[in-house]
C-alpha positions as CSV (number, residue, x, y, z in Angstrom):
1,X,108.4,98.9,87.3
2,X,105.5,100.2,88.9
3,X,101.8,99.2,89.7
4,X,100.7,100.5,86.3
5,X,103.2,98.5,84.2
6,X,102.9,95.1,86.3
7,X,101.4,92.2,84.7
8,X,98.0,91.2,86.0
9,X,96.7,88.0,87.0
10,X,93.0,88.2,86.7
11,X,92.2,89.9,83.4
12,X,91.6,93.7,82.4
13,X,90.8,96.4,84.6
14,X,87.0,96.2,86.0
15,X,87.0,99.6,87.6
16,X,88.7,103.0,88.1
17,X,88.5,104.7,91.4
18,X,90.3,107.0,93.9
19,X,91.4,106.2,97.2
20,X,92.5,108.4,100.4
21,X,89.8,111.2,99.5
22,X,90.0,111.8,103.3
23,X,92.3,109.9,105.9
24,X,89.3,108.2,107.1
25,X,88.9,106.3,103.8
26,X,92.1,104.5,104.4
27,X,92.4,102.7,107.9
28,X,95.3,100.5,108.7
29,X,95.3,98.8,112.0
30,X,98.5,96.7,113.0
31,X,97.8,93.2,114.4
32,X,100.0,92.4,117.5
33,X,102.5,90.0,117.2
34,X,102.8,89.3,120.9
35,X,101.1,90.3,124.4
36,X,103.0,92.8,126.7
37,X,104.6,91.1,129.7
38,X,103.0,93.9,132.0
39,X,106.7,94.6,133.4
40,X,110.0,95.7,132.1
41,X,111.5,99.0,131.1
42,X,109.7,99.6,127.9
43,X,106.3,101.3,127.6
44,X,104.3,99.9,124.6
45,X,102.2,102.7,123.4
46,X,99.3,101.7,121.1
47,X,98.6,104.9,119.1
48,X,96.1,106.1,116.5
49,X,97.5,108.5,114.0
50,X,95.4,110.7,111.4
51,X,97.4,112.4,108.9
52,X,100.8,111.8,110.6
53,X,103.8,109.4,109.4
54,X,105.3,107.0,111.6
55,X,108.8,108.7,112.0
56,X,107.0,112.1,113.1
57,X,105.1,110.5,115.8
58,X,108.3,108.4,116.9
59,X,110.2,111.9,117.3
60,X,107.1,113.6,119.0
61,X,106.8,110.5,121.5
62,X,110.7,110.7,122.1
63,X,110.4,114.6,122.9
64,X,107.4,114.0,125.3
65,X,109.4,111.1,127.1
66,X,112.5,113.2,127.1
67,X,114.7,110.4,125.6
68,X,116.8,110.1,122.3
69,X,114.9,109.4,119.2
70,X,116.7,105.7,119.0
71,X,114.9,105.0,122.5
72,X,111.4,105.0,120.6
73,X,110.8,101.9,118.1
74,X,108.0,100.8,116.1
75,X,107.3,97.5,114.1
76,X,106.4,99.1,110.8
77,X,106.0,102.3,108.8
78,X,102.5,103.5,108.2
79,X,101.3,106.0,105.6
80,X,100.6,109.6,106.6
81,X,97.3,110.2,104.6
82,X,95.3,107.5,106.5
83,X,94.0,106.9,110.0
84,X,96.6,104.2,111.3
85,X,96.9,102.3,114.7
86,X,100.3,101.1,115.7
87,X,102.5,100.3,118.5
88,X,105.4,102.2,119.6
89,X,108.1,101.1,122.3
90,X,109.6,103.9,124.5
91,X,112.8,102.7,126.5
92,X,112.4,104.3,129.9
93,X,115.1,102.3,132.1
94,X,114.0,104.0,135.3
95,X,110.4,102.7,134.4
96,X,109.0,106.2,135.2
97,X,106.8,107.6,132.4
98,X,105.7,111.0,131.8
99,X,102.1,111.8,132.1
100,X,100.2,110.6,129.1
101,X,98.3,113.9,129.0
102,X,101.2,115.7,128.2
103,X,101.7,113.9,125.1
104,X,99.7,116.6,123.1
105,X,100.2,116.1,119.3
106,X,97.6,117.1,116.6
107,X,96.5,113.8,114.8
108,X,98.0,111.4,117.5
109,X,95.8,109.7,120.4
110,X,97.2,107.2,122.7
111,X,94.6,104.1,123.1
112,X,96.7,101.9,125.2
113,X,99.8,101.9,127.4
114,X,101.6,98.7,128.7
115,X,104.8,97.6,130.2
116,X,106.9,95.2,128.5
117,X,110.3,93.5,128.8
118,X,112.0,94.1,125.5
119,X,112.1,96.7,122.8
120,X,109.7,96.4,120.0
121,X,111.8,95.3,116.9
122,X,110.8,95.8,113.2
123,X,108.4,93.5,111.7
124,X,107.3,92.3,115.3
125,X,103.6,92.3,114.1
126,X,101.1,89.6,113.1
127,X,99.7,91.5,110.1
128,X,97.7,94.7,109.4
129,X,93.9,95.0,108.9
130,X,92.6,97.4,106.2
131,X,89.4,99.3,105.7
132,X,89.7,101.2,102.4
133,X,86.9,103.1,100.9
134,X,87.2,103.6,97.0
135,X,85.4,106.7,95.8
136,X,84.4,107.8,92.3
137,X,84.2,104.3,91.3
138,X,83.6,103.6,87.4
139,X,82.9,100.0,86.3
140,X,80.2,97.5,86.2
141,X,79.3,96.5,89.6
142,X,78.7,92.9,88.9
143,X,82.1,92.6,87.2
144,X,83.8,94.1,90.1
145,X,82.1,91.6,92.5
146,X,83.0,88.9,90.4
147,X,86.7,90.1,90.3
148,X,86.7,90.4,94.0
149,X,85.2,87.0,94.6
150,X,88.2,85.7,92.2
151,X,90.6,87.6,94.3
152,X,89.1,86.1,97.5
153,X,89.5,82.6,96.1
154,X,92.7,82.6,94.4
155,X,94.8,85.4,95.7
156,X,96.9,88.1,93.9
157,X,100.7,88.0,92.8
158,X,102.6,89.3,95.8
159,X,104.3,92.2,94.2
160,X,106.4,94.9,96.2
161,X,104.1,97.8,96.2
162,X,105.3,101.2,94.5
163,X,106.0,102.7,97.9
164,X,109.2,100.6,98.1
165,X,110.7,102.6,94.9
166,X,110.1,106.1,96.1
167,X,107.7,108.9,95.5
168,X,109.1,109.4,92.1
169,X,110.0,105.9,91.5
170,X,113.9,106.9,91.6
171,X,115.0,104.4,94.1
172,X,116.3,101.9,91.8
173,X,118.1,104.5,89.7
174,X,119.7,105.7,92.8
175,X,120.5,102.2,93.9
176,X,122.5,101.7,90.6
177,X,124.3,105.1,91.3
178,X,125.2,103.9,94.8
179,X,126.6,100.5,93.2
180,X,128.7,102.7,90.9
181,X,130.2,104.7,93.7
182,X,127.8,107.5,94.8
183,X,127.6,107.9,98.4
184,X,124.6,107.7,100.6
185,X,123.7,107.8,104.2
186,X,122.9,104.6,106.1
187,X,119.3,104.8,106.2
188,X,119.1,105.7,102.6
189,X,121.5,103.0,101.8
190,X,119.1,100.4,103.5
191,X,116.2,101.6,101.5
192,X,118.0,101.7,98.2
193,X,119.2,98.1,98.8
194,X,115.5,97.0,99.5
195,X,114.5,98.8,96.4
196,X,116.9,97.1,94.1
197,X,116.0,93.4,95.7
198,X,112.3,94.5,95.2
199,X,112.7,95.4,91.6
200,X,114.3,92.0,90.6
201,X,111.7,90.1,92.6
202,X,108.9,91.9,90.6
203,X,110.6,91.4,87.3
204,X,110.6,87.6,88.0
205,X,107.2,87.6,89.5
206,X,105.8,89.7,86.5
207,X,107.3,87.0,84.2
208,X,105.6,84.2,86.1
209,X,102.1,86.1,86.0
210,X,102.5,86.4,82.3
211,X,102.9,82.6,81.8
212,X,100.4,81.8,84.5
213,X,103.1,80.1,86.9
214,X,102.7,82.4,89.8
215,X,99.9,80.4,91.5
216,X,100.9,76.9,90.4
217,X,104.6,76.4,90.7
218,X,107.4,75.1,88.2
219,X,109.5,72.1,88.0
220,X,112.2,72.8,90.3
221,X,110.2,75.2,92.6
222,X,111.1,76.2,96.0
223,X,108.0,76.4,98.2
224,X,107.4,78.5,101.1
225,X,105.1,77.5,104.1
226,X,102.4,80.1,104.5
227,X,102.8,82.6,107.3
228,X,106.3,82.0,107.7
229,X,109.5,82.5,105.8
230,X,110.6,78.8,106.0
231,X,111.2,77.4,102.6
232,X,111.9,73.6,101.1
233,X,112.5,72.1,98.1
234,X,112.8,71.5,95.0
235,X,111.4,68.2,95.3
236,X,109.2,65.9,93.0
237,X,105.5,67.0,92.5
238,X,103.1,64.9,94.4
239,X,99.5,64.8,94.9
240,X,100.3,66.0,98.7
241,X,102.0,69.1,97.4
242,X,99.2,69.8,94.9
243,X,96.7,69.7,97.9
244,X,98.8,72.0,100.1
245,X,99.1,74.5,97.0
246,X,95.4,74.4,96.6
247,X,94.6,75.1,100.4
248,X,97.1,78.1,100.6
249,X,99.4,76.1,103.0
250,X,102.4,76.7,100.6
251,X,103.4,79.0,98.0
252,X,105.7,79.1,95.0
253,X,108.7,81.6,95.4
254,X,111.0,83.9,93.6
255,X,114.5,85.2,94.7
256,X,115.2,88.2,96.7
257,X,118.6,88.6,95.3
258,X,122.1,88.2,97.2
259,X,125.0,86.2,97.5
260,X,125.1,82.3,96.7
261,X,123.3,80.0,94.5
262,X,120.1,80.5,93.5
263,X,118.1,77.5,95.3
264,X,115.5,76.8,92.5
265,X,116.2,74.3,89.8
266,X,115.0,73.0,86.4
267,X,112.3,75.3,84.9
268,X,112.2,77.7,87.9
269,X,116.0,78.4,87.8
270,X,115.8,78.8,83.9
271,X,113.1,81.4,84.2
272,X,114.8,83.4,86.8
273,X,118.3,83.3,85.2
274,X,116.7,84.3,81.8
275,X,114.5,87.1,83.3
276,X,117.4,88.7,85.3
277,X,120.0,88.4,82.4
278,X,119.6,92.0,80.9
279,X,122.4,94.7,81.9
280,X,120.5,96.6,84.4
281,X,119.4,93.4,86.1
282,X,123.0,92.3,86.3
283,X,124.2,95.5,87.7
284,X,121.5,95.3,90.3
285,X,122.5,91.8,91.0
286,X,126.2,92.5,91.5
287,X,125.6,95.6,93.6
288,X,123.4,93.4,96.0
289,X,126.2,90.7,96.1
290,X,128.9,93.1,96.8
291,X,126.6,94.7,99.7
292,X,126.8,91.3,101.4
293,X,123.1,90.5,101.1
294,X,122.4,86.7,101.0
295,X,120.0,84.7,98.8
296,X,116.5,84.7,100.1
297,X,113.1,83.9,98.7
298,X,109.5,85.4,98.9
299,X,106.2,84.0,98.1
300,X,104.8,84.9,94.7
301,X,101.1,84.5,95.9
302,X,99.5,86.8,98.3
303,X,95.9,85.8,99.9
304,X,93.9,88.5,101.6
305,X,92.3,87.1,104.9
306,X,88.8,87.9,105.7
307,X,88.1,89.7,102.5
308,X,84.8,91.7,102.4
309,X,83.3,94.3,100.5
310,X,80.2,96.5,100.7
311,X,78.8,99.0,98.3
312,X,78.2,102.3,100.1
313,X,76.4,103.8,97.4
314,X,76.5,103.6,93.7
315,X,80.1,105.2,93.5
316,X,81.6,104.3,96.8
317,X,83.0,100.8,97.6
318,X,84.4,99.6,100.9
319,X,86.9,96.7,101.2
320,X,87.9,95.3,104.4
321,X,90.8,92.5,104.6
322,X,93.9,91.4,106.6
323,X,97.2,91.2,105.0
324,X,100.6,89.6,106.3
325,X,103.5,91.8,107.2
326,X,105.4,93.1,104.5
327,X,102.8,92.9,101.9
328,X,101.0,95.7,100.3
329,X,97.3,96.8,99.8
330,X,98.0,98.4,96.5
331,X,98.7,95.0,95.0
332,X,95.3,93.9,95.7
333,X,93.8,97.1,94.5
334,X,95.9,96.8,91.1
335,X,94.0,93.6,90.2
336,X,90.8,95.7,90.2
337,X,92.0,98.4,88.0
338,X,93.1,101.9,87.9
339,X,93.0,103.2,91.4
340,X,94.5,106.7,91.8
341,X,95.9,107.8,95.1
342,X,95.6,111.4,96.4
343,X,98.7,110.9,98.8
344,X,101.0,110.3,95.8
345,X,99.6,113.1,93.8
346,X,100.0,115.5,96.6
347,X,103.3,114.3,97.5
348,X,102.6,113.4,101.3
349,X,102.5,109.5,101.5
350,X,105.2,109.5,104.3
């Protein structure tokens, strides 16, 4: 299930466009999840990368530091065909760093270095800020402006983006092969488990977009607190819940599959069970349970913070917004229309 086949929440496409005509057209900046302590044996490097993927940058930093690759960590992966700013932590137990001037890697520039007491763990960021330029825009500007205003006010379905499913979209097929006994390496196994979970979540969310419940909840809903992974419910519908939903303080959820019973009830449970009852979904469910993953939930609704847009000329549109960790800019772009991605066409996303 890719971005082109997922149900849209806000109507028919209002544009077609291209992204990543140049790396500068896709700027991503991590928002730090914590302040550096100023002391310790981990050197935090804030790095700007152009046309360089995260794993390659980490390997080059490890080479510069003279340490094993496992001594360099980062909060999240960033695209190659982009300009990205993100943190890396470098484990230097003797608290002696090589000269930063010796870190000479094309497309990589160190913006800041600070000492910290702990390794930078995956997911340790407050969010990501995007500046994206759409080129060769075709569509009525007034309709595009109206769609963006709707997105700003109502949010978009919180789909997993196509990046989760592999360049050729074959991660789910490989996950099924893995569940049937094919062997994969540890890193690939983790990727395939995530893809299987994401596929099931997107199926449920797509059904909820189709019936209009993705942003309003159902009887038996499990709710997630905004900005957290904390959930509560089901509980009876009240005016207080309605107010919190309208204020984006809480969101409906759908399952991230694993062992255990679904927490949802009534209409929400019935929808989840019916959508995931086909043979392929059952095989994915069984494989995830055998892998030992536990049932979790993910919000069905995503709101872009600080969404702004500006027409640069008649065929170029700049979007700026902030997204929480683990969410995808492509899900917002999909609600505008058909946006072709140069990086996926040239095979150099990561």
